Structures are given as C-alpha cells and as structure tokens.
C-alpha positions in Angstrom: 119.9 107.5 105.1 122.9 105.9 103.1 120.4 104.4 100.8 120.7 103.4 96.9 117.1 103.7 95.2 117.6 102.8 91.8 115.1 103.8 88.7 111.8 102.5 88.5 111.6 101.4 92.3 108.5 102.1 93.9 108.1 102.8 97.5 104.3 103.7 98.2 102.6 105.4 101.2 103.8 104.8 104.8 106.5 102.5 103.9 109.7 102.8 106.0 113.3 101.8 104.7 116.3 101.4 107.3 119.7 102.9 106.9 122.1 101.5 104.1 119.5 99.4 102.1 119.7 99.0 98.5 116.7 99.1 96.5 117.3 98.2 93.2 115.7 99.1 89.6 111.6 97.9 89.4 111.6 96.8 93.3 108.1 97.4 94.5 107.7 98.0 98.3 104.0 98.1 98.9 102.3 100.6 101.5 103.0 100.3 105.6 106.1 97.3 104.8 109.2 98.1 106.9 112.7 97.1 105.5 115.2 96.7 108.2 118.8 98.3 108.0 121.4 97.2 105.5 118.6 95.3 103.2 119.5 94.3 99.6 116.1 94.3 97.2 117.0 92.8 94.0 115.5 93.9 91.0 111.4 93.1 90.4 111.0 92.3 94.0 108.1 92.7 95.6 107.5 93.3 99.3 103.7 93.1 100.3 101.9 95.6 101.7 102.5 96.2 106.0 105.1 93.0 105.7 108.5 93.4 108.1 112.0 92.4 106.4 114.3 91.7 109.3 117.5 93.5 109.2 120.4 92.7 106.8 118.2 90.2 104.6 118.6 89.6 101.0 115.7 89.5 98.8 116.6 87.8 95.2 115.5 89.2 92.2 111.9 88.4 91.3 110.7 87.0 94.9 107.6 87.9 96.2 107.9 88.5 100.1 104.3 87.9 101.7 105.0 87.4 105.2 107.3 88.8 107.8 111.0 87.5 107.6 113.4 86.9 110.2 
C-alpha cells in the first residue's frame, strides 16, 4: 500500500512489494522477488528472480540486483 509504480514498470509473478515503495519507470522485479518496505528502485533497475531487497534499500538507476541485499 502507498506505493508509486511508474509507467512501464514490470512486476512479475509471485513478486511481493512492501509498503511505501517507489518503483521507477522501466524497473523490473522478476518472479518471486521480495521488495521490503520503503524501498526505491531506480529507472531501468532489475531485481532478479527470488532475490530479497531489505527494507529501506535504494537501488540506483540501471542497477542489477542478483543476490539478496541487507
């Protein structure tokens, strides 16, 4: 709840996005990934399948997250 999901953002099957998150234009969250509360995903960033991004994380523009953060 209370999230911003910009245009062309892609959230795939079984992904979970926490509260108060910002998913920027063309960001991709692959299947079964988990995004913690209060996270920011920059434009064109990618969170790979099954990866967990910890609460209040900042993923910069174009970054590829291939392993758990936090």
